[in-house]
Every structure is written in structure tokens, then in C-alpha cells.
C-alpha positions in Angstrom: 17.9 14.2 -8.0 14.2 14.5 -8.4 12.1 15.5 -5.4 8.7 14.3 -4.1 6.6 17.4 -4.0 4.0 17.6 -1.2 1.2 20.1 -0.6 -0.6 20.3 2.7 -4.3 20.6 2.2 -5.2 21.4 5.9 -3.6 22.4 9.1 -4.2 18.9 10.5 -2.0 17.2 7.9 1.3 15.7 8.9 4.3 15.6 6.5 5.6 12.1 5.8 8.6 10.9 7.7 11.0 8.0 7.4 11.5 5.7 10.4 15.2 5.3 9.8 17.8 6.4 7.2 17.4 3.2 5.2 13.6 2.9 5.4 12.1 2.2 2.0 9.0 4.1 2.6 7.7 7.4 4.0 5.2 7.0 6.9 1.8 8.5 6.1 -0.2 9.8 9.0 -3.9 10.4 9.6 -5.1 14.0 9.5 -8.2 13.1 11.6 -9.4 11.0 14.4 -11.1 7.9 12.8 -12.4 4.6 14.0 -12.1 1.5 11.8 -14.6 -1.1 13.0 -13.5 -4.6 13.7 -13.9 -6.8 10.6 -14.6 -3.6 8.6 -12.9 -0.9 6.5 -12.5 2.8 6.4 -11.0 5.6 4.4 -8.4 7.6 6.4 -7.5 11.0 4.8 -3.9 12.3 5.0 -4.9 15.8 3.7 -1.7 15.7 1.6 -1.4 15.9 -2.2 1.7 14.7 -4.1 3.5 15.3 -7.3 5.2 12.0 -7.8 8.2 12.1 -10.1 7.6 11.0 -13.7 8.6 7.4 -14.3 7.4 6.4 -10.8 4.2 5.7 -8.9 3.5 5.8 -5.2 2.6 2.5 -3.6 0.7 2.8 -0.4 1.8 -0.2 1.7 0.9 -1.5 5.2 3.1 -0.8 8.2 4.4 -4.0 9.5 3.6 -3.2 13.1 -0.1 -2.5 12.4 -0.3 -5.6 10.2 1.3 -7.9 12.8 -0.1 -6.5 16.1 -3.5 -5.1 15.0 -4.4 -7.2 11.8 -4.6 -4.0 9.7 -4.1 -4.2 5.9 -4.1 -1.5 3.2 -6.1 -1.6 0.0 -6.2 0.5 -3.2 -2.6 1.2 -2.9 -1.6 3.0 -6.1 -1.0 6.7 -6.5 -0.4 7.7 -10.2 2.2 10.3 -10.9 -0.5 12.6 -12.4 -2.9 12.5 -9.4 -3.0 15.7 -7.4 -5.9 15.1 -5.0 -6.1 14.3 -1.3 -4.5 11.0 -0.7 -6.7 8.7 1.4 -5.7 5.3 2.7 -8.1 2.4 2.7 -7.6 0.4 5.9 -9.0 -3.1 6.3 -9.4 -4.2 10.0 -9.2 -7.9 10.1 -9.0 -7.9 13.9 -11.7 -8.5 16.5 -11.4 -5.0 18.0 -12.1 -1.5 16.6 -9.0 0.4 15.5 -8.9 3.8 17.0 -6.8 6.1 14.8 -5.8 9.5 16.2 -4.7 12.5 14.2 -1.0 12.1 13.6 -1.0 8.3 13.9 1.1 6.6 11.3 -1.2 4.5 9.2 0.6 3.3 6.1 3.8 3.9 4.2 4.4 5.5 0.8 7.0 3.7 -1.4 8.1 5.3 -4.7 8.6 2.6 -7.3 10.0 3.1 -10.8 7.8 1.9 -13.6 8.1 1.3 -17.4 5.2 2.2 -19.6 5.3 0.0 -22.7 3.0 -0.1 -25.7 0.2 -2.7 -25.9 0.3 -5.0 -28.9 -2.6 -7.5 -29.6 -1.5 -10.9 -30.9 -3.3 -14.0 -32.1 -1.0 -16.3 -30.0 1.4 -15.7 -27.1 4.9 -17.1 -27.0 5.1 -20.4 -25.1 6.6 -20.5 -21.6 7.6 -23.3 -19.3 4.7 -22.6 -16.9 2.1 -22.1 -19.6 -1.4 -21.5 -18.3 -0.7 -23.1 -14.9 -2.6 -21.1 -12.3 -2.7 -20.9 -8.5 -0.3 -23.3 -6.9 1.0 -24.7 -10.2 4.6 -23.9 -9.4 4.5 -25.6 -5.9 6.7 -28.7 -5.7 5.5 -30.2 -2.4 2.4 -32.2 -1.5 -0.8 -30.4 -0.5 0.1 -30.9 3.2 3.5 -29.4 2.7 2.1 -26.4 0.8 -0.3 -25.4 3.6 0.7 -22.2 5.3 1.0 -22.3 9.1 -1.1 -19.8 11.0 1.5 -19.9 13.8 4.5 -17.6 13.6 
């Protein structure tokens, strides 16, 4: 079994934890008090550096509670296996109130995902597919009214 190696970069860093034995991700916590303005964004430092196992990358994903209750999303969510710097989390506040983040607050989750690196090959033509070049909404089978997403949960 390969381990996720973690280095604390300050005394204020918090080691990642899992919310339950079957949680897919490790909760990442803020190392500092930060305010993310309403309808704004901010970079929240964890003061942690990782050595992610070869053949994997770290995906920084939103926490469902923050997304649902506070309208918080995560951006720039890829940590390459060879990155050794301070992991910061970009938080987007889509809500109408500032988000007050305190040191130790769980702000995102780190999910390790296996990847396959394949060579790039330039070609003159691509093999055909059933979908072809159909873009956004091209695989929908309903009418426009049926395809609208409800804003109610």
C-alpha cells in the first residue's frame, strides 16, 4: 500500500481527516482566518505540502455542506503528483453573505484519483463516433422545456 505523504508547513496547519470510514476524500482545513466576500473568491492556504503517489493526482473538491448551505464552490482543483508546495484552495462564494473561515474550518476535500498518462499522436482525421461533433445538449432526448434544470430542490 502506498501512502499519501504530508508535510506541515506551519504550526497552524491541520492534518487532513476523513469524515467517516468510507469517505472518498480527506477533509482539508484552513490554516488561517479568512473572509471570502459574497459573490467573490479567495485563496485559502492549508499550509500543507503533499507527495501524492505516482499514478495518481489529487482532486480538490467542494464539501457538500458548504456547497448546499453556503453556495461555496472550489476552483483550480488539481494537485499534480510532482507538486511539493503549499496547497491553497480557491473558494468561490456564490452566496449573498460573506463567508467567514476560521483556522481549522474544513473548506474542501482531497480525493486521490488514479490516472493514465498516454502518448499524444497527431492525426489528419479522427475516427468517427455516433455523437460526432455534437456539442452542449446534443445528447439530450427531451424538449427544451424538459431539459431545463429546476432551481428547486
